[in-house]
N, C-alpha and C positions, 0 to 999 in steps of 0.2 A: 789199516783195515781195507779189505777188498770190497768195493762198492760197484754195483752195476745198476744203472738207471735209478740211482738214489737209494737203493736198498742194499743192506749188508748181504753178501753172498758167501759167507763162510759156513760150510756145512756144520761145523762144530757147534754153532750157536743156534741152529734150528732145533726145535724140540722134537720133531719127527721128520724122518726122511725115508724115501723109498729109493730103490736103485734108479728109477726114472728121474726122480728129483735130483739125485746125486749126479747122474750123467748130465742132466740139463744144466745144473749149477756149474759144473766143471766146463761145459761147453760155453756158457755165457761168460766165464772168466777170461776166455781167450788164452793164447799161449803165454803171454806175459803174466797174467793173473795166476794161471796154473803153476808156472815156475815159482812165483812169489809164494803161493800157498804151500807148494812142495818144500821150499826152503824152511818155512815156518813149521811144517809138519815134523821135520827132523828134530827141532828143538822141543816140540810138543811131547816128546817121549819123556822128558825130564819132569814136566809139570805134574802128571798123575802120580809119579813117585814122590814128589815133594808134598803134595796135599795128603797123600796116603800116610806118609811118615808123621806129618804134623797132626792129622786127625787121630792116628793111632796113639801118639804120645799123649795128646789131650784126653782121649778116652781112658787111657791107662791111669792117668793122674786122677780122673774123675771117679773111677770105680775102685781105686786103690783102697784096700782095707774094708771093702764091702762084701767080701766073700765072692760068691758067684753072680750076684746081682749086676746085671748090665754087661757081663763079659762077652755075651754074644753080639753085642752091638758093633764090635770091631769088624764084623763081616760086611756091614753096609759100605764103609769106605773101601774095603778090600774088593768087593764086587764092583763098586764104582771105578776103581783104578783098573781092574782087569778089563772091564768093558771099554774103558777109555783107551787102553793099550791095543786091544783087538781092533777097535775103530781106527786108530792111527796106523796100524800095520796094514789093514785092508785098504784104507784110503791111499796109503803109500804105493801099494801094488797097483791100484786102479790108475793112479796118476802116472806111475812109471811105465805102464803099458799103453797109455793114451795115444791114439784115439781108439784103440781096440777096447771093446767093452767087456770087461771081466765080470760077467754077471754073478758068478758064485761069490767072488770077493765083495761085490757091491751088496749082495743080499746079506752076507755075514756082517759086513760093516754097518749096514742100515739097521739090522737087528741089534748089534752091539751098541750102536749110537742111541737107539730108542731105550734100551734097557739101562744104559748109562744115565739117562735123564730120569728114569724111574727111581734110581738109587740116589741121584744127586740131591733132590729136595729133602728126603729124610736124613741124609748124611749131613747136610748143612744145618738143618734144624737140630740134629743131635750134637753137632759141633758147638752150637751156641748154648745148648743146654749143659753140655759138659764144661764149657768155658765158665758158665755161671757157677757150677759146682766147685770148680777149682778156685775161682776168684772171690766167691762170696765169703764174708766174714765167718769165722768158726762160731758155732753155737756154744754159748756158755750155759752151764747148768747151775 
């Protein structure tokens, strides 16, 4: 984990960022920290696809046989994954062109990052709810 002055400085874990916060965070990391973060960013493209597939399968199992009830819920993890990928792509561009400040990419990445967190909480809550639906004992009549 990247730490500066005792605090975690990974933009992915911050609930809200602006372009100024993003640029400031990357500057605080220094060259070595930015290189380390950039290396991890390449692997971070797999993580959203993994949780998207897992959540999609779990949701499908939970709503199986229920007709249309709950089928729209699959859009929460889809939106989460898409925002996470946009965030990753824009942060990759910002770091690749560092120290030049790519403001448009930083704005897009900051918005995607914040929207990602808006979808994260409902998606995780939904995942637990669907997990309960899949794992609970069948009702006997």
